[in-house]
N, C-alpha and C positions, 0 to 999 in steps of 0.2 A: 483506545490504547493500542493503536496500530504499532507493530514493531517490525523491525527489519533485521533479517539475518543476512549477512553477506555470504553465507553458506557456500553455494556452488560457485561463487563468483570471484572474479579476479583470479581465475586459475591461470597461472603463467607457466609455460614450459621454458621460458627464458624471459629476462626482463624486457626484451623487445616485443614479446608476444603476449597479448592480454586477451583472455576470454572473460568478459564480464557477465557472469551468470549468477544472479542473485536469487536467494530464497527469501521471499518476503513473508513474514508472519503477520497476519492481520487479525485483529479482534473486532468486535462490533462496536466501534466507537471512533470518533474523530476523523479518521482518514477515509479514503474512498472505499475501502473494503468494509467500513463500519456502517451499520445501520442504526445502532443504538448503543448506549454504554453497556458493555458486557464484561464479565469476569473470566470468560473462557477464551482460549486461544484456538484459532483455526488457521489452516495453512493454505497459502496460495503461492505457486511458483510463478515468478516473473523473470523472463529472460531478456536481458538487455545486452547488446553487443557493442563494444567500442569500435572506433574507426580502425584500430590496429588489429582487428580480428581476421584480416585476410591471411592468405596462406603462404605468401612468398618469402618468409623469413627463414633462411637456413644459413648457418654459419659456414657451411661447406660450399656455399654457392658463389663466392666471390672469385674474380678471375685470377689475380696474381697467385693465389694459393693453390688453385685447382689445376691450372694449365701452365706448362712451361712457356715462357715468353719466346716468341720466334727470335732466332739468332740476330736478325737485323735490328730488332728493338730491345736487345738485351740490356742496353744502358738504362732503359726505363724501369727495369725490374725492381730495383731497390725502392724507388719512389712509389711505384704501384703497390708493393708489399706494405709500405708504411701506411698508405691510405687505407688499404684493406685491413690492416691490423687495428686501426682505429675503429673501424666498423665492427670487427670481432670483439673489441673491448667495450662495445655498447656506447661508444662516443660518437654518435651519429652526426652531431653538429660539426665536430672536428673533422670527421671523415668527409663531410660535405665540402668543407672549405678546401681541404687538401685535394680532393678529386676535382673540384672546379678549377683550381690552379693548374693541375696537370692537364686537364682537358683544354683549357685556354692555350697553354703552351703547345700542346699537340696540334691544335688547329693552326697556330702561327707557323709551325714547322712543317705542316702538311703530313703529319705522322698519323695515318688513319688507324692503324692497329692500336697504338697507345690511346688515341682518342676514343676508340670503341671500349677499350678496357677501363679507362678512367670514367667514361660515361656511364658504364654499368654501376660502378661504385657510387657515382653521383646520384643515379636514379634510385638506388637502394637507400642511401642516406637521406635524400630529399623526401622519399616516401615515409621514412621512419620519423622524421621531424615534423610530419604533417603537411608538407608542401605537395599536395596531390597533383595539382595541375603541372607544376614544374617537373615532378617526377615522371608524369606521363610524357611530357615533351622529351625529356632525356631518354626514356626507355624507347620511344619511337625512333629517335635519332640513332640509338645504338642498334636497333633492329635493322634500320636501313643500311648502316655500315656493315653489319654482320652479313646481310644478304649480298651486298656488293662484294665483300671479301670471301664469300663462300664459307663463312664460319657458322655452321649450323648449330653448334653447341651454344654459341653466344646468342644466336637468334632465339633459341628456346629460353635461355636465361632472360633475355630482354622481354620476351612474352610474359614470363612469370612476374617480373617487376611491373610490367605494364598493367597486368591484371590487378596487382596489389594497388597501384596508383588509382586505377578506376574505382576499386572498392573503397579507397579512402575518400573518394569524392561522392560516395553513395550512388555510383552508377552501376548498380548490381547486375543489370541485364548485360551491359557491355562487358563487365568483368567475367561473367559466366561464359559468354561467347568466346572470350580470349582464352579462358582455361580449357574450353573444349577444343579450340584450335591447337593449344599446347599439347593436349592429349593425342590429337591426330598426328602431330609432328613427332612426339616422343615414342609412340608405339613402334613404327618401323625402324627407328634408330635403337630400339631396345634400351632406351634411356630410363632406367629404373627410377632414378631420382625424380625426373620431371614427369614421368607417368604417375608416380605417387603424389607429387605436388599438384598435378592437374586434378586428380581424383579428390584431393583434399580441398582444392578451391571450388570444384563443382559441388562437393558435399556441403561446404559452407553456404554457397549461393542457394542451393535447393532447400537447405534448412531455413534460411531467412525468408523464403517465399512459402514456407509451410508444406513443402513436398517431403514429408518425413520419411516414407519408405525409400524414396530415391536417395535422399541424403544418407540414410543408413547404408545403402548399398555402396555408395561412393566412399564413405569413410571406411567401411570394412575392406574395400579393395586397397585403399591408401595405406592402411596399417602394415600389411606384410611387405608391400613394395618399399616403403620407407625404411622398414627394418633391414631388408636386403641391401638397400642403398647406404646403410650405416650412417644414417643421419638422425641422431637421437633427438634433436630439437623438433624436426618435422614429424618424426615418429610419435613422440609424446603429444604433439599438437593434434595429430590425427586421432589419437585415442581420446583426448579431451573432447574433440568434436563429436566423436562417436558417443561419448558419455552424455553430452548435451542433447544429442538426438534421442538417445534412450530415455533421457529425462522427459523430453517432450512427448515421447510415446508412452510414458507412465511405467516403464520397465525399470523400476528402481533397483531390483536385485541385480540385473544385468549391468546397470550403471555402476553399482557398487563394485562389481568385479573389475570393471575397467579402472576405477580409481584405485583399487587395491594394486593393480598392475603398475599404474603410474607411481604409486607410493613405493613399491618394491624397486622400480627402476631408479627413482630419485635416491633411495637409500644406497643402492649399489654404486651409483655414480657420485654420491655425496653432494647432491644438489639440494641444499637446505631449503631454498625458496620453494622449489617444486614439492618437497616433502611437506612443508607447511600447508601449501595449497591443497594437496591431496587429503591431508588430515582434516582440513576445514570442510572440504566437500563431503568426506565420509561422515563427519558429524552432522552435516546438514541432511544427508539422506536418513540417518538414524532418527533425527528429530522429526523429519517429515513422516516417518513411519510410526510416529507416536512413542518412540523410545527415547525419552529425554535422558535417562541415566546412561545409556550407551553413547548418546551424543556428548554427554559430559566427558566421558572417557576419551573420545576422539579429540575433542577440543582442548582438553587438558594436555594431551600429548602435543597438539599443535602449539599451544602456548609455551610449553616447556622447550620445544624445538626452536621457536622463533626467538626465545631469549638467548639461545646459542648462536643462531644465524638470524639477525634482525631482518625482518622481511616487510617493513613498512605497513602498507595498507592491509596486506593479507594477515599480518600478525595482529593488527588492530581488529580485524574482522574475527579472528579466532577468539580474542579476548572478549569482544562484544557478544559473540554467540555464546561463549561459555557463561558469561554473566547472565544472559537471558535464560539459559537452561537452569542455572543454579537458582535464579529467582523463581522460575516456574516450579521448581522442586521445593520451594519454601526456604531456601538457603540465602535469604536476602543479605544478611550481614557479610557472608562470604563473598557474594557477588559484588557488593559495594566495595569491600576491601580490595578485591581484584581490580576493579575499575580505578580506584584511587591510585594504586601502585603503578598500574600500566600508564595511566594518564601522566603521572609524574615522569616516568621514563621517556615517554613519547615527547613530552614538552622539552625535556633536557636534550633530546636528540633532534629537536626542531622539526619533528614530524607533525606539523600542525593540522593537516587533513585528518590524520589518525586521531589526534586529540579531539577534533571536532566530532568525528564519528562516535567516539566513545562517550563524549558528553551527550550526544543525541541519544545514545543507548541508555545512559543514566536517566535522562529526562523521560524517556518512554516508560522505564520501570517505575519512576516516581508517579507518573500519571496512572499507571496500573494500580498503584497502591493508594490512589485517591489523595495525592499530595501535589495538587497543581501549582501551588506557589513555589515549592522547591523545584518542580519540573521546569517552570518558566525560567528560573535562574540557570539551570543546567543548559537549556536550549539557548539562552542568551550567551552563555560562555562559549558554546559551540559556534555561535554566529560570530563572536568577536575574533575567533582564531582564523577566520577566512577572509580572503579578498573577493571582490565582486566577480572576478573572472573565473572563480571556482564555482560555477553555477550549480552543478549537481549537489555537492555537499552543502552549499549555502541554502539551496531550496529545501533540503531535508531539515536543516536547522530552523529555518523560518516557518516551515510548516509545523514543526514542533511548537514554536512560539505561538502560532495561530491556534493550535489545539489547546494549549495551556490557557491562553487568554480567553478562549471561549468558555472556560469554566470559572473565570474570575471577573470578567468585564462585561459591559453591555454589548448587545449584538451590533449596535452602530459602531462602537469603537473597534470591535474585532473586524468588522467589514472594512472599515477605513484602513486598518493595518494590512489586511489581505490585499486590497487594491493597490496600496501605495508601495508595500515592501515585498510582497510575494509575487504578485502578477507580473511585474517587470522582468522577473527571471525566466518567464515561460519561453521567450524567444530563444534563450540560450540552452534549453534542455532538449534531450532527445525525445523521441515519440512517447515512450512509456512513462518517462518522468514528467513530461508535459501533461499527459493525460491524468496522472495522479494529481498534479497540481490543480488542473481544471476541476476535477471532481471535489477536491477539498474546498476550492473557492465557491463552487456551486453549493456545497453544504452550508458554508458561511452565509451566502446570500439568501438561501432558503430560510435559514434560521433567523435572518434579519427581516424576513417578510418579502424579499424581492424574488418571488418564485419564478417569474418570467426570466429574470436575469440568470437564475440558477439553471433553468431549463436550457438556456443558450450554452452555458458552460458544459452541461452534461452532453448536449448534442455535439459540441466540439470535441469532447473527450472520446465519445463513441467513434467519431471520424478518425481520430488518431489511432484508436485501438483496432480499427478494421484493417489496418495494413497487414500484409502477410508476415508471418513469423511471430506475431504477438500471441500471448496466451489468451485464448478466447474466453477463459473464465473471467478475465478482467472486463472484457466487452459485455459479458452478462451483467456485471456490476453496473456498468454505465447505463445499460438499458433498464435495469431496475430503478436507478436514480431518475431516469426520464419518466418512468411510469409513476413514481411517487410524486414528481412535480406536476404531472398532468392530473393526478388524483387531487392534489391540493388546489388545483385550478378548477375543480369540479368539471373535468372533461373525462367522463368515465370510459368512453369509447377509445380515446387516445391512450388512456392509461392501460386498458386491457391490451391494446395492440403492442404497447411498449413492453409490458410484462411478458406477453406471449413471445416476443422476439428474444427477450432475456432467457426464457425457458429454452428456446431453440438453440441459443448459443451455449447454454449449459449442456444440452444434450450433445451438441457437437464436441464440446470439450470432453465429456465423459466417454465418447466413442473411442478416442485414442488413449484415454486413461483407464480403460476397462481392466479390472483385475488388480489395480494398484492396491497395495496393502493399506496405504494411508488414505484411500479414497473416502472412507466413512468419516474421516476427520476433516474433510474438505467440503462438507455440505454447505457451510456458510459461504456466501449468502444465498445459495441456490435453493435451500429448503424454503426460504421466504418467498422466492419468486412464484412458485405455483400457488402458495397461499394468497399472495397479493393479487395474482391474476384472478383467482376464484372469488376473492372478496370484491374486487372491482366488477366482475361479471354479475354478481348478485346484488349490487347496490341498488336498492329500490325494487328489486325483483325477487325477493326471498320466497314468495309463494308461487313463482313460476316453475312448474315441475320440470319443464325441459331445460331451463337454465340451471336449475339445481342439479340435474343429472349431468349436465355438461361440466359444471364446476366441480362436481365430485370426481369426474374422470381426470380433470386437470390436477387436483391435489394428490390423487393416487399415483400419478406418474412420478411424483417427487418423493414418494414414501418408501422407506426401508430398502433403498436401492443396494446398499452394501450387502445386506443379508440375501437379497434376491440374486445379486450377482454370484454369490457363492453357491446358493442353492441350485442355480441353473448350471453351475460348473462350466461356464463358458458357452453353453448351448443357448440359442435364442429362446427366450421364454414367450409364452403366449399372452394374449391380452388379458386373460383372466388372472394372471399373476403380476404382470408388469403394471397395468393400469386397469383393474377390473371395473366394468361398468356397474352402475348402481343396480340396474336390473339383474345382472348376473349374481351380485352379492345377495340380493334379496331372494332370488330363486334357488341358488345353489349352496350358499353358506349359512343362511339363517333358517332355523326351523320355526314352526309356529310357537309363539311364546318367547322368542329370543329378541333381545334389543341390543343393538351395537351403538356404543358411544365412541365415535371416531373423532379424535382431537387433532388439530393441526395448529401449531403455534406460529404466529406471525409477529412482525414488529409492532404493528398497531392493534391488531385484532387476533384473537384465537378463535378459530372456527370449530364448532362442535356440531357434527352431523349426528342426529338422533334417528337411527334407522331400525325399522322393524320389517317383518316380511311383507307388510302391505302398506307401509307409509315411510316417509322420510321428511325431515325438516331441518332447518339450520338454526342454530343458536349462536349468537356472537358473544364472546367473552373478552375480557381484557387481554392486552398483548402480553408477550412472553416476559418482558421485564417486570411488568406490573404484577403478574401472577407469581413470579419467582420469589418475591419478598415474603408473602405469608406462607408459601409452600416450604421454603427453606427453613423458616422459623418452626413450622409444624414438624418437619423432619428432625430438627435439632431437639425438640421436646420429646419426641417419641424414641429417638435413638439413644438418649441418655437413660441409664438404669434409674428407675424411680427411687426416691429416698424411702427408707423404711417407714411403713405405715401410710404411705401416700395412697389416697383412695383412687380406685380405677376411674371414677367419674370426675376427677379433677379437671380434665380438659374437655368436658362435655360441651360446654358453650362454644369453645373454639372449634371443636369437631363439627358441631351443627352449623356454625357460620361458614366454614369451608365447604361443607356439603351443599349448602344453599348457593354459595358463590359459583361452584363448578357445575353442579348437577340439579340445582333447584328447578330450572326451567324444563328439565327432562323428567320431572316427577311423575306426570301421568303415565308415560311409557314405562318407567321403572316400577311403579306400583302394580302394573299389570303384567310384568315380565316374569317368566319362569327361569330364564337364564340371562345373564348380562355379560357381554363381551366388551372389554375396554381396550381401545387402541391409544395408549398415551403417547405424548410427544414431548421432547425436550425435558425440561425440569419436572414436568408432570410425572415422568416415569420414575422419579426417585421417591415418591411418597405412596403410601398404601391407598390408592384410589378405590380399591375394592370395598374397604370399610366405609368410605365416604359415600359411595354409591348406595350402600345398604341404608345409611342414615337418610339419604335423599329419598329413598323408596319408602321411608316410614316403617322400616322393619322393627318389630318389637321382640323382646326376648321370648322364647318359646314358640314363635311363629315358624312355619316351614322355611327352611333356609334356601335362598336362591343360590344357584351356582353362579359364581362371579370369577372370571379370570381375564387375563390380559393377552392381547395379541400384538405382534409387531405392526401388522397391517393386514387388511383383507387379502392382499396379494400373497403375503407370506403364509397365511392360514390356508389359502387355496393350494399353494405349492406343497405344504406339509401334508395335507390330506391326500394329495395325489401320489405320494410316495408309497412304495411297497414295504410292509413291515413283516418281520419274521413271525410265524405262527407259534413256534415253541417259546415258552416263557423261560428264559434263562437270565439270572440276575447275577451281576458282578458287584460285590460289596467290597469297596476298597477302604481299608483302614489306614489313614494317613500316618505319617511319622510325627513324633513329638518334636517340638522346637523350643529351645531355651528362651528365645525372645518372645514367643507367642504363648507359651504355657503348655502344660500337659493336657492331652486329650483324654480326660477321665471317662467321658461318656462314649467315645468313639468305639472302643473295644466292645462294650455292652451293646451298642447300637448294631454293629455288624453281626455279632454273635446271635442276637435276637432274631435277625433276619434269617440266618443260617439255621437256627433251631426251629423256627415256625413255618418256613415256606420251602417248598420243593424247588430244586433247580438253582439254589443259591451257592455261589462260590465266593469264598473270602480270600482276599489278597492283603498281605500285611506290608505296608509301605516301609516299615522299619527294617525290613530285610530286602527291599527293592534297590537295585542299582541305579534306577532312574525312573522318571515318570513313564507311564505306559504310552505306547505309540498307537497308530491307527489299527495295526494288525491285532494288538492286544485288546482293543475296545470294540472291534467290529462284529464280534460273534454274540453280542448280548442284547437282550430285549430291554433290560433295565440296568442303568448304571447308577450305583449309589456310592457317593464319595463322602465319607465321614472324616473330615480332615480340616486343617487350617486353610483359610482362603485369604487372598489379598486383592484389593480393588485399588487400582492405580489410576487416578483421574488424569494425570499428565501423560501416562503411558498405558492407556486402557487395554491395549491388546497384549500387554505384558501382565495383566491381571491373571491370577492363576490359583491352582489348587496344589498344595504341598503333598506330593505323592511318594516321596522318598526322603531319606535323611539328607537335609541340605548341607550339613557339615561335611558329608562325604561326597555328595553328588553335585554340590553347587547349584547353578541355575538349571541344570538338567533334572533336578529334583522337582521342578515346578511344571505342571501341566498347564500351559498358558493358553489364553484365549486365542492367540495367534495360531498356535499349533492345532488347536481344536477346530478352528474355522476352516483350516485347510484339509481336514479329514472328511471322509464320507461314512457316516454312522447310521445304521438302520434302526437304532434303539427307539422304542416307544416313549421312554421316559428317562430323564436324568435328574436325580435328586442330589442337589449340591448342599450337603449338610455342613456348612462352614460359615464363617463371618463374611458379610457383605458380598455374597456371591452373585447378587443381582446388581452390584455397584459397578462403577467405572466412570465414564464420562458421558453426561447427558448431552445429546446432540439433537438439535431440531431436525426433524425429518427421519431420524434414525433410532430414536429411543435412547438406550444406553449402550455404548460400546464397551464390551467387557465379556465376562464368562457366559452370561445367559445368551447374548447374541452369538457368541462363538458356537455354543452347542446347537442353537437353531440354524445357524449357517451350515453346520455339518449335517443337518437333516434330521436331528433328533426331534421326535414328535412334540414333546412338551418338557418343560424344565421347571422344577421347583427350586427356588433360590431365596436368598435373604437380602433385605434392603439395608440392614445394618448389622453391627456386631451382636451375635446372638449368644444366649446362655447355653452352655454345654448340656446341662440336664434338661432344660426346657426343650431344646432341639431333639434330644433323644426321645422324650415323651411324645412330641409332635410326630416324629417319624413312626413311632410305634402305632399310634392311632391311625395315621395316614395309610400305612400298609394294611392294617386290619380292615379298613373300609374298602380299600381296593380289592382285597380278597373276598369281601362280601358282595362285590359287584358294582360298587360305586364308580363313577367316572373320576378322573384325576382332579377335576375342579371340585366335585362334591366331596371327595375324600379329604382334600385340603381344608374345605370349609368345616367339615366335621372335626378335623384335628385342631383347627384354630378355636372352634367352639369349645372343645374339651379343655383347652388351656384357659379360655376366658372364664369358664365356670369354676375353675379351681381358684380359690382365694389366693393361693400363693403365686399364681401366674395370671391373675385377672387383669392386671394393668396392660394396656395395649403394647407396651414395650416388648412383652414376652411373646406375643402372638401375631400382632398386626404386620410385622416385617416379613412374614413368609408369603410369597406370591407364586403363582403358577402361570407360565407363559407358553404360548404355542397353541396346539390343538388339544385342549384339556377336556374335550367333550367325550372322548372315547374311553371305554373301560380298559383296564389292564389286568386281565384275570389271573392273579397269583393263585397258586395252589397251596392250601395249608398243609403243613406236615405235623403229625403228632397231635397233641391236645392243647397246643398253645392257644390261649384265649385273650381277647381284649379285656383288660380289667377295668 
């Protein structure tokens, strides 16, 4: 269900100047980013630049308007101005004809100055209509005349159009050399316009070859120069180039600021097209940051604006993106109605490429909703609106047809369609689009059994993607595909080498994406790469201790990277946290009697490492998609409140079957364990694995309870244990605000007052009287943070998941303490108890666990977090918190205290059903005690 946002792309500062920067959303299915049919969306930025992305377009650059015509040639002025005006009106073909006629006449009459002036207009118009070689000849002829006549200004102008013509011919190196020569000529002349244009051109060239810091320097120099030159077109273009560079560097917040400036300028100057483009890009940034609701606001504004100022492809992109976000938010009917109305208007206006794009978007959404027949019809409609010379849009439509047919027809028929209808388009596509097509065809051929043919396609795609300027995350995808093909061909060594190369490309991509807020949402397909590499390394060698240790190190390198990035706060982390060795985990993290169940979900196989202080072995489980089906069903059964009188044992058989499925093979270690640490992955993090581990261990009622808790990864556990914690026990108990939509918090007041009454060092804050959610300063002085409030878990915008800490009617969004804000803090607390609904929820990500509140607090450095997997009962939560804190005060660890609290609820007939107690989990370093000091005579009842 791969989907495409036009998001950053087709950003135009004038109709003549196009930046094609597209945000592509990929899911695990169908297209090259897909590895298996998935229901969750992941994000990959793909930068594609059109031939008109060079820097030489400035409306103030044409001769008749900028310079007075010499007296001798004054009679030529009206005709030159007329040709120049055509260029200003974006009628490049008409300007080309007019300039060519003037140029021919000047040559016949031996009029060198008019020949030079008309030649410059001709060079500009030829370049703009795509005649790069002809434009190059014209620009060189103008340059020769300018030097002969001593016209240095015209010499510089000719150089700029020459560079543009070279860029249009994909001669990037020659274009960059010309721009550098232009800079050398402009500096002594103090020619601000051409200094800025030269920096702009060099910035573009260096961006294309991947020299991102250099590109940023040149763009940053171009922006103020072009502002001083009072050239709004080039000035806006330089800012867009800077934004593209910031995007490639992963600095989304800085990029957003640039687009906000572009938006403000467009609104001041009333340039509607630019306003639409800026709004589309701002929506794409919000969407990439995991904030679909904010993206909807930006794209809604873009759609509203483009209805006033029709903007063709950019307007279609805004509508398509808005429909995608609405669909992801579950507003399918609204998204479909928007597509219907916009397609009708675009068809009436004869904007057939826009119609095709929107039909492709509709098809993608129908595929996501498992309606391949209707999706095929939409893709076919998209195909019919286009001609064969529109290769890019046609390829997207036909790839959609290919994906839909793959769900409806035989592999042989799908393969025949791909080879006859899709492959012939490859020669007409640019590099990134051709690579996408190759990967799709490879998938089809592999599905049809032609693995060697698929391998050739994957290899060709990798060659395309190795070119400078392409997003290396796409290259990692290509290498993953090659590894899969080699694995299918029973060539494990080649598979390992391909997967390892994919991991290296992933690491290179992450290097310049470090710190991006959306990074944890972009784990796909990279979390699968280390798992696939380790799986291939161990094929037939499961008992080889050296290979097992090496494979362990590989998978740890891909685990919990988003949390580790924040924990390290930009400082380089040591090997014991980034990719801890098996030996170091056994010696430093595990005590005698501990067992670690370390799970890593892969496309084909889930790897379970069963590790004790003295042993380690591998257990292979089913792949992520196979496991997801029973686990999601189990979650749905537990999360729903039981019907009155339903026995607690109603799900006993299912519970036992799941325990055998996941942990049955680890039974010997579990039965001997004193403590169990579980590192869940992907969808596994959404279910109470702690309870299933107990069942697999054969635990009986009344037996001594094992401590069971979950960790994000061994690396995160090591990092949390290394942090300094305050010795003084100070507790902040935050009573959240009531909310009309979510109900009254009847138990919250009693919960926080009980803490205040029973334990020393407790301070209560009442959210009903708070102006906003607390900030880092308000939370950094406490050893324990207890929030008794409403929570929200947003799967589509997981880092906007939050705790309601103030009156939302008065404070709006600032009433929410979001996971995004928390993760940016540095908190020394030993414990955070999130007494609200679904506070352990969010988006389950392979390699990262669950993006949401729990990971937010762990990222901030909090030692351990107690949270809930589903909507919990107010009274049951208050009772669980009461028992939990009493056991902490008695000297139990956080893990043991939560076990005791869960057991207390389980023994009470009113709360014996797993719905009431199984959803509470503790994550992080739950082995340490948190010595609360009792106050007065409060006792555990």
